[in-house]
N, C-alpha and C positions, 0 to 999 in steps of 0.2 A: 223432869228427867235430865240426867247429865248428857252433855254433848259427846259424841264419839271423838276420841283424840286422833284417830287415824283417818279422818276425813277433812279435806281442806274446805275453804269457804265456797268452793264450786261443787262440793259433793263428791270429789274424786279421792281415791285412795292416796294416802300420804304417809310417809315414814316420819314419825315424830322426831323432832330435833331435841335430843336429851343433853346437848353439849353444855348447857348452863346448870344442869342438875349436879348436886354434890356426889362424890364417890362415897358409896356406903356398902357395908357388908350386907348382902341380900341372900336369903335362904327361902327355898320353896320346897314343900313336900306334897307329892301327889300320890294317889293310890287308885288301884283298879283291880278287877277280879275277872277270871275266866272260869266259867262253870263247866265242869267236865263230868263225864260218866264215871262211875266208880271203877270200872275196869281200866279206864285211862289213868286214873289216879294211881291204881295199883301198878301199872306199867312204869309210870314215872318213879314211884317210890322204889321199885326194884331195878331201876335203870335199864329197862328192857325196851325202850322206844328205839326203833331202828336208826333214827337220825342222831341219837346220842343223849348226852346229859342235858335234859330239857331245862332244868332250872338254871344251871350255869350258863348255858348258851343264851337263854333269855336275859339274864343279868348283863352279860357282855353286850348283847344287842341293844339293851336299854341305855347303857352308857354311851355306846357309839352314836345312837340316835340323838341323845341329848346334846352331844357335841356338834351335831349337824343341823340343829333346829333352825338356825337363821338361813340355811340353804334350802330348807323345806317350806318354811312359812314366810311369805314375801315381805311382810312389814316388821319382822323381828330383827332386832339389832344383834350383830355378832357379839358374844360376851366372852370374857376371859373367865372360864369356869375354874374355880379353885378346888371344888370337890363334887364328885358325882358318885353317889352311892345308890345302887339299884339292888333291891332284895326281892327274890321270888320265894314265897313260902308255900309249900304244899299243904293243903288242908283236905279234909274228908270230901269236900264237894268241888274242889278245883284248886287253882293257884291264885294267891293274892300277891300283887306286886306293889312295892312302895319305892318311890324314888325321892331321894333328898339331894337337892342341888344347891350349890353355894357359889357366889361370885362376889367380887368387889367391883362395883360398877355404878352406872348412872341410871340403870333401868332394871326392872325385876327379872327374875329367872323362872317365873311360873311356867312359861311355855316349854322350857327345857325339861322341867320336871314332868309335865303332862306328856310331852313327846316321848320321854324315856319310858314311862309307864305304858303308853300305848304301843310302842314298838316291842317292848318286852312281852306284852300280852299277845301281840300278833305273831311273835316268834313261837310262843307256846302253841298257838293255833296252827302255825305252819308245821311244826314238828310233830303234832298229834293228829293232823287232818286225815291221815290214812286209817286211823283206828277209831276216830270219834267224829261222827257226822252231826252231832247235836251240840257242839260247843257254843257258848254264848259269852261274849265279852260284855261286861256291865260295870256300872258304877265308877267309871273313870272320872276322878274329880280332884281338885286342889283341896288339900286338907289343912294346909298352913302356909302362911307367908310372913316372913320377918324381915324388917328393915332396921339395921342398927347404925 
């Protein structure tokens, strides 16, 4: 089994030094889903949710969250994000969110993509909680990472 990179020789949390790593274009794609009742899907489709346009607000929230990842997750490096694309798609059973993040840097951008998806889904939850008490967020995962 591989050793954890964020643990020092005394077993304490440690931010990895990436200073010697080369600058590379890095891309990460994450995806997740929130299961909704059919009536909630209908309200979103008809833009009748009292808090507003659920999909657009979720996408913006996901972008904002991705940019704040290093403020939220203690051992993440702040990254110069060159692209943040968060898409929320309404399906018959809920909303699927996909986040694609890109940077030129010395460490990966996976956490930013996962954070973007997670916060976008939480935003859907927040905006719909008054009408749907059975929402379930599921399947948040990294689906691709590329280093060029």
